[in-house]
C-alpha positions as CSV (number, residue, x, y, z in Angstrom):
1,M,33.6,6.0,-3.3
2,I,32.8,6.2,0.2
3,F,29.4,7.3,-0.3
4,S,28.7,4.7,-3.0
5,T,30.0,2.0,-0.5
6,L,27.4,3.3,2.4
7,E,24.9,3.5,0.1
8,H,25.3,-0.1,-1.2
9,I,25.7,-1.4,2.6
10,L,22.5,0.4,3.5
11,T,20.7,-0.9,0.7
12,H,21.6,-4.6,1.4
13,I,21.1,-4.2,5.4
14,S,17.8,-2.7,4.9
15,L,16.6,-5.2,2.2
16,S,17.9,-8.2,4.3
17,I,16.3,-6.9,7.5
18,V,12.7,-6.4,5.7
19,S,13.0,-9.9,4.3
20,V,13.7,-11.4,7.7
21,V,10.9,-9.1,9.1
22,I,8.5,-10.9,6.5
23,A,9.5,-14.0,7.5
24,L,9.0,-13.4,11.2
25,H,5.5,-12.0,10.3
26,L,4.6,-15.3,8.5
27,I,5.7,-17.1,11.7
28,T,3.5,-15.0,14.0
29,L,0.4,-16.3,12.0
30,L,1.2,-19.7,12.8
31,V,2.3,-19.7,16.5
32,N,1.2,-17.4,19.4
33,E,2.4,-13.8,19.5
34,K,3.7,-14.5,23.2
35,V,6.9,-15.7,22.0
36,G,8.1,-12.3,21.3
37,L,8.3,-12.4,17.6
38,Y,5.8,-9.6,17.2
39,N,8.3,-7.1,19.1
40,S,11.3,-8.2,16.7
41,L,8.9,-7.5,13.6
42,E,8.4,-4.1,14.8
43,K,12.2,-3.4,15.5
44,G,13.0,-5.0,12.3
45,M,11.0,-2.4,10.5
46,I,12.2,0.3,12.5
47,V,15.9,-0.6,11.7
48,T,14.9,-0.7,8.1
49,F,13.2,2.8,8.3
50,F,16.3,4.1,9.5
51,C,18.6,2.4,7.0
52,I,16.7,3.6,4.1
53,T,16.4,7.2,5.8
54,G,20.3,7.0,5.9
55,L,20.5,6.0,2.4
56,L,18.3,8.7,1.0
57,V,20.4,11.3,3.2
58,I,23.7,10.1,1.5
59,R,22.3,10.6,-1.9
60,W,21.0,14.1,-0.8
61,V,24.5,14.9,0.5
62,Y,26.5,13.4,-2.3
63,W,24.2,14.7,-5.2
64,K,23.2,18.2,-3.5
65,H,19.6,17.8,-4.5
66,F,16.9,15.9,-3.0
67,P,16.8,12.3,-3.9
68,L,13.6,12.1,-6.1
69,S,15.3,12.8,-9.4
70,N,14.6,9.4,-11.1
71,L,12.7,6.2,-10.8
72,Y,14.9,4.2,-8.5
73,E,15.0,7.2,-5.9
74,S,11.1,7.4,-6.0
75,L,11.1,3.7,-5.4
76,M,13.3,3.9,-2.6
77,F,11.4,6.9,-0.9
78,L,8.1,4.9,-1.7
79,S,9.6,2.0,0.4
80,W,10.6,4.5,3.1
81,S,7.0,5.9,3.1
82,F,5.8,2.1,3.6
83,C,8.1,1.7,6.6
84,L,6.8,5.2,7.7
85,I,3.4,4.2,7.8
86,H,4.1,0.9,9.6
87,M,5.7,3.0,12.3
88,I,2.9,5.1,13.1
89,P,0.7,2.8,15.1
90,Y,3.7,1.2,16.7
91,L,4.8,4.8,18.1
92,K,1.3,5.3,19.4
93,K,1.3,2.0,21.3
94,Q,-1.4,0.3,19.3
95,K,-1.9,-2.8,17.5
96,N,-0.6,-2.6,14.5
97,H,-3.2,-4.0,11.8
98,L,-1.0,-2.8,8.8
99,S,2.0,-4.9,9.0
100,A,0.8,-7.6,6.7
101,I,0.4,-5.0,4.1
102,T,3.5,-2.5,4.6
103,A,6.3,-4.9,5.2
104,P,5.5,-6.9,2.1
105,S,4.9,-3.5,0.0
106,A,8.3,-2.2,1.1
107,I,10.3,-5.2,0.1
108,F,8.6,-5.3,-2.9
109,T,9.3,-1.7,-3.9
110,Q,12.8,-2.0,-2.7
111,G,13.4,-5.2,-4.4
112,F,12.2,-4.1,-7.6
113,A,14.4,-1.0,-7.3
114,T,17.5,-2.7,-6.5
115,S,17.2,-5.7,-8.7
116,G,14.5,-4.9,-11.4
117,L,16.2,-1.8,-12.7
118,L,19.2,-1.7,-14.7
119,T,22.2,-0.3,-12.7
120,E,22.8,2.7,-14.8
121,T,19.3,4.0,-13.9
122,Q,20.2,3.7,-10.4
123,H,22.7,6.4,-10.7
124,S,21.9,10.1,-10.1
125,A,22.8,12.8,-12.3
126,I,22.6,16.7,-12.9
127,L,18.7,17.9,-12.7
128,V,17.3,19.4,-16.0
129,P,16.4,22.9,-15.5
130,A,12.8,22.1,-14.8
131,L,13.8,19.7,-11.8
132,Q,16.0,22.4,-10.2
133,S,13.5,24.1,-8.0
134,Q,12.6,23.9,-4.3
135,W,9.4,22.5,-5.3
136,L,10.8,19.3,-5.9
137,M,10.7,18.5,-2.3
138,M,7.4,19.5,-1.8
139,H,5.7,18.2,-4.7
140,V,7.2,14.8,-5.1
141,S,7.4,13.9,-1.6
142,M,3.8,14.8,-1.2
143,M,2.8,12.9,-4.1
144,L,4.8,9.7,-3.0
145,L,3.5,9.5,0.5
146,G,-0.1,10.0,-0.9
147,Y,0.8,6.9,-3.2
148,A,1.9,5.0,-0.3
149,A,-1.0,5.6,1.9
150,L,-3.6,5.0,-0.8
151,L,-2.0,1.8,-1.9
152,C,-1.8,0.6,1.9
153,G,-5.6,1.5,2.4
154,S,-6.4,0.0,-1.1
155,L,-4.8,-3.2,-0.2
156,L,-6.7,-3.3,3.1
157,S,-9.9,-3.0,1.0
158,V,-8.9,-5.8,-1.1
159,A,-8.4,-8.0,1.9
160,L,-11.8,-6.9,2.9
161,L,-13.2,-8.0,-0.4
162,V,-11.6,-11.5,-0.4
163,I,-13.0,-12.2,3.2
164,T,-16.3,-10.8,2.4
165,F,-16.4,-13.0,-1.0
166,Q,-15.1,-16.1,1.1
167,K,-17.7,-15.4,3.7
168,D,-20.5,-15.4,1.0
169,I,-19.2,-18.8,-0.5
170,I,-19.4,-20.4,3.1
171,R,-22.9,-19.1,3.4
172,I,-24.1,-20.6,0.2
173,F,-22.3,-23.8,0.8
174,Y,-24.0,-24.1,4.2
175,K,-27.4,-23.5,2.9
176,R,-27.0,-25.9,-0.2
177,K,-25.9,-28.5,2.5
178,R,-28.9,-28.1,4.8
179,L,-31.2,-28.3,1.5
180,L,-29.5,-31.6,0.3
181,N,-30.1,-32.9,3.9
182,K,-33.9,-32.2,3.6
183,S,-34.0,-33.5,0.1
184,F,-33.2,-37.3,1.1
185,F,-35.0,-39.8,3.3
186,F,-33.2,-40.8,6.5
187,G,-33.7,-43.0,9.2
188,E,-34.7,-41.7,12.6
189,I,-31.6,-42.3,14.3
190,Q,-29.5,-41.0,11.4
191,Y,-31.6,-38.0,11.3
192,L,-31.3,-36.9,14.6
193,N,-27.5,-37.6,14.1
194,E,-27.3,-35.3,10.9
195,R,-29.5,-32.7,13.1
196,G,-26.9,-32.7,15.7
197,N,-24.1,-32.4,13.4
198,V,-25.9,-29.4,11.6
199,L,-26.5,-27.7,14.9
200,Q,-23.0,-28.1,15.9
201,S,-21.8,-26.8,12.4
202,A,-24.2,-24.1,12.8
203,S,-22.6,-23.2,16.2
204,H,-19.0,-23.2,14.9
205,F,-20.1,-21.1,11.6
206,S,-21.8,-18.5,14.0
207,V,-18.4,-18.0,16.1
208,R,-16.4,-18.1,12.7
209,N,-18.9,-15.7,11.2
210,Y,-18.6,-13.3,14.2
211,F,-14.8,-13.1,13.8
212,R,-14.9,-12.6,10.2
213,S,-17.2,-9.8,10.8
214,Q,-15.3,-8.1,13.4
215,L,-12.3,-8.4,11.1
216,I,-14.2,-7.3,8.0
217,E,-15.3,-3.9,10.2
218,Q,-11.5,-3.4,11.4
219,L,-10.4,-3.5,7.6
220,D,-12.7,-1.1,6.8
221,H,-12.0,1.3,9.4
222,W,-8.3,1.0,9.1
223,G,-8.5,1.5,5.3
224,Y,-10.9,4.5,5.5
225,R,-8.5,6.0,7.9
226,V,-5.3,5.4,5.8
227,I,-6.9,6.2,2.5
228,S,-8.0,9.5,4.1
229,I,-4.6,10.7,5.0
230,G,-3.5,9.5,1.7
231,F,-6.3,11.5,-0.1
232,L,-5.0,14.8,2.0
233,F,-1.4,14.2,0.6
234,L,-2.4,13.6,-2.7
235,T,-4.2,16.9,-2.9
236,I,-1.1,18.9,-1.4
237,G,0.9,17.1,-3.9
238,I,-1.4,18.1,-7.0
239,L,-1.8,21.8,-5.5
240,S,1.9,22.1,-5.0
241,G,2.4,20.9,-8.4
242,A,0.2,23.0,-10.1
243,V,1.9,25.8,-8.6
244,W,5.3,24.3,-9.8
245,A,4.1,24.1,-13.4
246,N,3.0,27.5,-13.5
247,E,6.5,28.5,-12.6
248,A,8.3,26.0,-14.7
249,W,5.8,26.1,-17.6
250,G,3.7,29.1,-17.5
251,S,0.5,27.4,-16.7
252,Y,-1.0,25.8,-13.7
253,W,-2.4,22.8,-15.9
254,N,-1.7,21.5,-19.0
255,W,-3.3,18.2,-19.1
256,D,-0.4,16.2,-19.3
257,P,-0.9,12.4,-19.4
258,K,0.8,12.5,-15.6
259,E,-1.6,15.2,-14.6
260,T,-4.6,13.5,-16.0
261,W,-3.7,10.1,-14.5
262,A,-2.9,12.0,-11.1
263,F,-6.5,13.8,-11.5
264,I,-8.2,10.6,-12.3
265,T,-6.5,8.8,-9.2
266,W,-7.7,12.0,-6.9
267,T,-11.3,11.5,-8.2
268,I,-11.7,7.9,-7.6
269,F,-10.4,8.4,-4.1
270,A,-12.7,11.5,-3.7
271,I,-15.7,9.2,-4.8
272,Y,-14.6,6.6,-2.3
273,L,-14.7,9.1,0.7
274,H,-18.1,10.2,-0.5
275,I,-19.6,6.6,-0.5
276,R,-17.9,6.1,3.4
277,T,-20.4,9.1,4.0
278,N,-23.3,6.7,3.3
279,T,-23.4,4.0,6.0
280,N,-25.6,1.7,3.6
281,L,-22.6,1.8,1.0
282,Q,-19.9,1.2,3.5
283,G,-17.9,-2.2,3.4
284,A,-17.6,-4.0,0.1
285,N,-19.0,-1.1,-2.1
286,S,-16.5,1.4,-1.1
287,A,-13.8,-1.3,-1.0
288,I,-14.4,-1.9,-4.8
289,V,-13.9,1.7,-5.6
290,A,-10.5,1.7,-3.5
291,F,-9.7,-1.6,-5.7
292,I,-10.1,0.5,-8.8
293,G,-8.0,3.3,-7.2
294,F,-5.3,0.5,-6.5
295,L,-4.9,-0.1,-10.3
296,I,-5.3,3.7,-11.3
297,I,-2.2,4.5,-9.0
298,W,0.2,2.0,-10.9
299,I,-0.9,3.2,-14.1
300,C,-0.3,6.9,-13.1
301,Y,2.9,6.0,-11.4
302,F,4.5,3.5,-13.8
303,G,2.3,3.3,-16.9
304,V,3.1,6.7,-17.8
305,N,6.8,6.5,-17.4
306,L,6.8,3.5,-19.4
307,L,5.4,5.3,-22.4
308,G,7.7,8.2,-21.9
309,I,5.1,10.9,-23.1
310,G,4.5,14.3,-22.0
311,L,5.9,17.0,-20.0
312,H,6.8,14.6,-17.2
313,S,8.8,12.3,-19.4
314,Y,12.2,13.4,-18.4
315,G,14.4,10.6,-19.5
316,S,11.3,8.4,-19.1
317,F,12.5,5.4,-16.8
318,T,15.4,7.6,-15.6
319,L,13.7,10.9,-14.6
320,T,10.3,11.2,-13.1
321,L,8.5,14.0,-11.7
322,N,5.7,12.2,-9.7
């Protein structure tokens, strides 16, 4: 009873704080950061991190197994992973470019876990024999940390694509405007006024274009770094899962739907990292591959569990291995 009460308290506190954090982040986009809201945002994410950590520890102590035995626990661990990724730049005293991604991702996963799932699916239970292994902690935690990092990096790539697309639209609009101005006859004074306006617009366009290019470069840089870390975690998770599968089922690889989609996810991001080695294909080209990987991750994480087929379908929505 005490453990259950503490769990509910920590759940509501963490969900409330991360909601306030997102509100503060939106405010910082509209006003100057000198107001001090930025520090409040970072501290709020730290409090959220420790609340979710306490929740997972309580479930670990109460149920006597690592809290990754069902969808609810895996979603809470995924939310915890987003908070952990958010804290890394803050602890290194660097500008946090991930806050616009990590905070909404944390509240989305935690909100779905607490409100989108049935109450019965939130309760843990005795593990099935295949899950009663020390590899549970190693394999599933690495997979979820990999998913979290890959999702954050992919969302940065999506933001890059959106800004690049807007940039192309603005450039096309500006060129058409110049062509239209040259296509009609104007008086000498009106022509000079139009020319002055065009030059002024071109100056503002150049400034905006410069800052936009800088933002695109930063998004590409941070997306690459985060995806690289996620790819490493995903590789460790797949390898540890293969060892666990050999112990549980007598085979390192069974081409189970979950395993197959995990391999597809790994392949997509391996292609992304390979493309990033070519400077001519960086930016939008690699971001498109990351966007495809973003969709594949959700198919691997949710799609297979919804179907409830294969060796990883322990209770479908109630028990998951990855």
